[in-house]
C-alpha positions in Angstrom: 146.5 99.6 213.2 145.6 98.6 216.6 144.3 95.0 217.6 143.4 93.8 221.3 144.4 90.3 222.1 140.3 89.2 221.2 141.0 90.6 216.8 144.0 88.4 216.9 141.6 86.1 218.0 138.6 86.5 216.6 140.0 88.4 213.4 143.0 87.5 212.5 142.5 87.4 208.0 141.6 91.3 209.1 144.9 91.8 210.4 147.3 89.7 208.3 145.4 91.4 205.5 146.9 95.0 207.5 150.0 93.0 207.6 149.9 92.3 203.7 149.0 95.8 203.0 151.8 96.9 204.6 150.9 98.8 208.0 152.4 97.6 211.1 150.0 96.3 213.5 150.4 97.1 217.1 149.4 94.1 219.7 147.5 95.8 222.7 147.3 93.8 226.3 144.7 96.0 228.7 145.2 98.6 226.4 149.3 98.7 226.4 150.8 97.7 223.2 152.9 94.8 224.2 154.4 93.9 220.5 154.4 94.3 216.9 154.0 92.8 214.2 155.8 94.1 210.6 155.3 92.9 206.9 158.3 91.2 206.0 158.4 92.8 202.7 160.9 92.5 199.7 163.6 90.6 201.7 161.5 86.9 201.8 162.4 84.6 199.3 161.2 81.8 198.4 162.2 79.4 201.0 162.0 75.7 198.6 166.2 75.8 197.4 166.4 75.8 193.1 167.0 72.7 192.0 170.5 73.8 190.2 171.4 73.8 194.0 171.3 70.2 195.2 174.0 68.5 194.8 172.8 65.7 193.0 171.9 68.0 189.8 173.4 66.8 186.5 174.6 63.6 188.0 174.7 62.2 185.2 175.2 64.6 182.8 178.4 62.4 180.9 176.9 59.4 180.9 176.8 58.4 177.1 172.7 56.0 177.2 171.7 60.0 179.0 172.3 61.7 176.3 168.3 61.5 174.8 166.0 61.3 178.0 163.7 60.4 176.2 164.7 57.1 174.2 166.3 55.7 177.7 162.8 56.0 179.5 161.0 54.2 176.6 163.8 51.0 176.2 162.8 51.1 180.5 159.6 50.5 180.1 159.3 48.6 177.3 158.8 44.8 177.9 161.2 42.6 177.6 160.0 40.5 174.9 159.2 43.2 173.0 163.0 44.1 172.2 163.4 40.3 171.2 160.9 41.0 168.7 161.9 44.1 166.8 165.9 42.0 166.8 167.6 45.1 169.1 169.5 43.2 172.6 168.0 45.4 175.5 170.9 45.6 178.0 170.5 44.0 180.8 171.3 45.0 184.1 173.2 43.0 187.2 172.8 43.5 190.3 174.7 42.5 193.6 173.8 39.7 195.5 172.9 40.0 198.7 
């Protein structure tokens, strides 16, 4: 497919559709070929990194209190007084003073 500068400006959607179909688009300026737009093809992949490849993935896998994440989150979300009423003492977290 050949496309002029005006085509790129006003009909870019059609040019991109042609590239999606696998066509190579030749860009013409004053009737002379100036550039070729080619589809990237199968070489492109998802640019987002995978979760497993992140350096902090699995950071807490050896913590005993994290064996059951649902109960851990439930315990975090419960109020301070709910644990006193049920008789279970909620572990207190001490923060460093600044």
